[in-house]
N, C-alpha and C positions, 0 to 999 in steps of 0.2 A: 504494500500500500504506500502510495506516495504521500508526502507531507501535505497537510491542508493549507499551508501558507498563511498569509495574513487574513484573518477572519474578522469581519466587522458586523455588528448587529444593528439593524434598524428596528427600533421599537415605535410602533405606530400608535400614537396617543392623541390623534387629532379629532376624534369624534366628539359630538355634543351630548350623546347619551340621553336623548329626549324621552326614551321609553322608561327611564328610571325615575323621572319626575322629580329632579332635584335642581337646586340653583347652580351648583358646580357641576361640570362634566364628570361623569362617573369615575374616570381614571384618577380624579383628584379627591374623591370621597374617602373618608377614613375607614379602615377596617382595624379595629383595635385602636392602637395609638399612632398609626401611620397611614398615609394615603395609599390607596390600592396600587398606584403606579410605583411607589417606592418598593413595595414587595416584589414587583415584576423586575425592576431594574436590579435589585439585589441578586436575583437568580443568575443574571448574565454577568454582573460584576464579579460574582464568585466563581465563574467558569474560566479556568486558566487559558483556554484556547481562544477566548474572545479578547481581541486586542483593543477594541474601541467600540463605543456605543454612540449612535446618532438617534436623538429623540425627535419625533415629528409631532408637534402639538398645535392646537388652534392658534392662529396668529395673535390674538389678543391675550394669550396666556404664555407668551414667550418669556417675559420677565418673571411672571409668577412661578413658572416651572423652574427657572434658574435659581430663584431665591428660596422658594418653599419646598422644592424637591432636591435639586442637585446640591446647592450649598448647605441646606439644613441637614441633610443626611450624609454629606461628605462623599458623594460618589465620584470616583476618580477617573473612570473609563469614559465618561460622557464628554466628548470633545466638541460636539456640535448640537445645537437645538435649532430646528428649522420649522417653518410654518407649513401646515398641512394645506390641502386643497379641498375642492368641493366634494369629491368622492374619495373613498379609501385608496383606490388605484392612483388617483392624483397625488395623494399624500405619500404613498410609497415611492412614487416617481420623484417627488421632491427630496425624499431621503436618499434615494440612490444617487441623485445628482450631486449630493453633498459629500459623497464618499471620496476619499483620496484615490488617485489613479493606481496606486500600488495595492489595492484591494484584490485579494484572490477569491475569497468566498464571502458571501453575504447571508446573514441569517435575518429573516423577517419575522417579527413577532408582534401579536396584538397586546397592547398595554394592559388590557383588561383580562388577561389570562395570567394571574399571579402565582399559579401553583406548579408551573413547569419545573422539573428538577434539573440541576446542573449536569447530572449524569446523562439525562436524555438529550440535553443540548450537545454534550460531548459526543454521544453516539451518533447524532445526526451529522455533526461536522466531520467525523471520521469517515462515515459512509459517503458523504458528499465529495470528499477529496478524490474519490474514484468515479462516482456516479453522476456528478454535476447537478442533479436535481433530486431532492429528497424531501418528503413531507411526513409529518406525524399524523396518525389517524387511528381511530378505534373502531372495531367491528360494531355494527348495528346490533343491539340486543333485542329490540322489540320487533314484532311483526309489522311490515310496511305494506300499506295499501295504496294503489293508485286510485284517486278519487276525482270525479268530475261532477260538478253540480250536486255535491253532497251524496253522490251515489258511487259505490265501489265498482271500479272497472276491472281491477285485477289485484291479485296478491303478488307482491314482488319477492323474488328470491333474495332473502337477506344475507345469504352466505357470501354474496358477491359485493355487499354494500359496506362501506366504511364512512364514518363521520370524520371529516377533515378538521384538523386543528392547526394551530401554529405552536412552535416555530416551524418555518419552512426554510430549507437550506439550498443555496444555489451557487454555482460558478458565477462570479460577478459579471463577466463578459456575456455569458449566456442570458442572464436575467436582463441585462441592459438591452441586448438585442431583441428580446421578447417584448420589453416595454416600448421600445422604439417602433416596433412593428404594430403593436396594438394602438399606439398613439397615432401613427400614420393612417391607420384604417378606422380610427374613431370608435374602436370596440372597447367595451368595459366587461370585466370578468369579476366573479365573486371571490376568487382567491388568486394568489400569485402563480401557483403551479399551472393554472389554466392557461395563462399567457405562454408558458413554456410548452405546454401540450399543443398549443396552436401552431408552434413551430415544427411539430412532429417529433419532438424530443421525448425520450423516456423519462418518467418520474418514478423513483423508487419510494417505497413506503416503509416506515418503521412504526411499530405499534406504540401509540401514545398512552395516556392515562385518563381514566374516566374522572379523576380528580382535577384534571387540567381544564376546568370549566371557563367559559367565557361569560364574564359578568355583564349581563344585558338588562335585566329587570331587577326590581326591588327584591324579588324572591331569590334571585341569584346572589345578590349582595348578602342576604341573610345566610344563605348556604355557604358563602365564602367565609363569613364570620364563624360559622360552625366548624368548617374545616380547619381554620386557623386555631380556634380554641381547643379543638380535639387533637391537634398535632398529627393528623392522618397523612399529611404530606411532608 
């Protein structure tokens, strides 16, 4: 296996979190005694293979993030904080453009997934050194139905279905190529690996964790507090 080279993480924290119905965007809400975003950054700060972190946040929270997250909690790997865009894909693109030219691998992660383990991050980086595109995902546990107009059309074979998570791991030049193509065509995708798939490139999968939840609703926030207090991650 070849060396993974210089690996930089882009943490996407540019959402407004309207579904959680709070004044602050959800990534800045506190779980316990710290903001959710601080827990997420800590996971990548503690991974020795991550050389640097770029944060992408709402434009009007640039100063807030620097003072209340980076400075307050003493994160050393955050070298740049950049403004997000209208859509997640725009925000990731802004983060990618901020990376130094000597970047080899890029790890893209949602700020509101605070329970990813450093070991899983390292596993993805190691595999990506050879495979160029790697995602974390978990098998679907429930029965899945295709439904139209509130009527069941079919039962889908769940053995082939996975729920995609972040982090996702990419060769930097490959992901830049994928983003440039999508931008030129005006196409938007729901995750970064879909842009790479659109190039015809293979994407490998490593099994994630069901604890690696995405905090989207008020109920998710309560579950995150339960996970934190229970120490299950």
